[in-house]
C-alpha positions as CSV (number, residue, x, y, z in Angstrom):
1,M,3.9,1.2,-13.8
2,S,7.2,1.9,-12.7
3,I,7.7,4.7,-9.8
4,T,10.4,5.1,-7.4
5,Y,9.7,5.2,-3.7
6,Y,11.1,8.6,-3.0
7,D,8.3,9.6,-5.7
8,F,5.8,7.9,-4.6
9,K,6.4,9.7,-0.9
10,N,6.4,12.8,-2.6
11,L,3.0,12.5,-4.2
12,S,-0.8,13.7,-2.8
13,K,-2.4,11.1,-0.3
14,E,-4.9,11.2,-2.7
15,S,-2.8,10.2,-5.6
16,Q,-0.8,7.4,-3.7
17,Y,-4.1,5.2,-2.9
18,K,-5.1,6.1,-6.3
19,L,-1.5,4.5,-7.5
20,V,-2.3,1.5,-5.4
21,S,-5.3,1.1,-6.0
22,A,-4.7,1.1,-10.0
23,D,-0.8,-0.8,-10.1
24,G,-0.5,-2.2,-6.6
25,V,0.1,-6.3,-6.3
26,I,-1.9,-7.6,-3.0
27,I,1.1,-9.7,-1.0
28,S,-0.9,-9.9,1.6
29,E,-4.0,-8.9,3.6
30,T,-4.5,-9.4,7.2
31,Y,-7.6,-8.9,10.0
32,K,-7.2,-7.5,13.3
33,D,-11.0,-6.4,14.8
34,K,-12.3,-3.7,12.5
35,L,-9.4,-3.0,10.5
36,K,-7.9,-4.8,7.5
37,F,-4.3,-4.5,6.2
38,V,-3.4,-5.0,2.8
39,L,0.2,-4.8,1.8
40,Y,0.8,-4.2,-2.1
41,K,4.0,-4.3,-4.4
42,V,4.6,-1.1,-5.7
43,S,7.0,-0.9,-8.1
44,S,10.5,-1.5,-6.2
45,F,9.1,-0.9,-2.8
46,S,5.8,-2.3,-0.7
47,V,2.6,-0.7,0.2
48,E,0.4,-1.1,3.4
49,I,-3.1,0.4,3.8
50,V,-4.7,0.1,6.6
51,Y,-8.8,0.1,6.0
52,N,-11.6,0.4,8.6
53,V,-14.2,-2.4,8.0
54,T,-16.6,-1.3,9.7
55,N,-16.8,2.4,7.9
56,E,-15.1,1.3,4.8
57,K,-12.5,4.0,4.8
58,I,-9.0,4.4,5.0
59,E,-7.2,4.6,8.5
60,G,-3.7,4.9,6.5
61,L,-1.3,4.1,4.4
62,N,2.5,2.9,5.2
63,V,5.2,2.5,2.8
64,F,8.0,0.3,3.1
65,Q,11.6,0.6,1.0
66,N,12.7,-2.5,0.9
67,N,10.8,-5.3,-0.6
68,A,13.4,-7.8,-1.1
69,A,12.0,-10.0,0.7
70,Y,9.1,-10.6,-2.0
71,E,11.6,-10.9,-4.7
72,K,12.8,-14.3,-6.7
């Protein structure tokens, strides 16, 4: 799926989570204490979702406009 950074930012948080889960490609995963940080490539930008591994809930979502470092 192709979606722009700005169109993604205008989606509801729930829609953002669903789109990343369905179409995102995992770039990396990192753990710190009880949190898991998963970085996804979505279209032409990156999305980080922070999961609480203790209660299995999403703690936050960050969107990064430039993913040029991952392009090859």
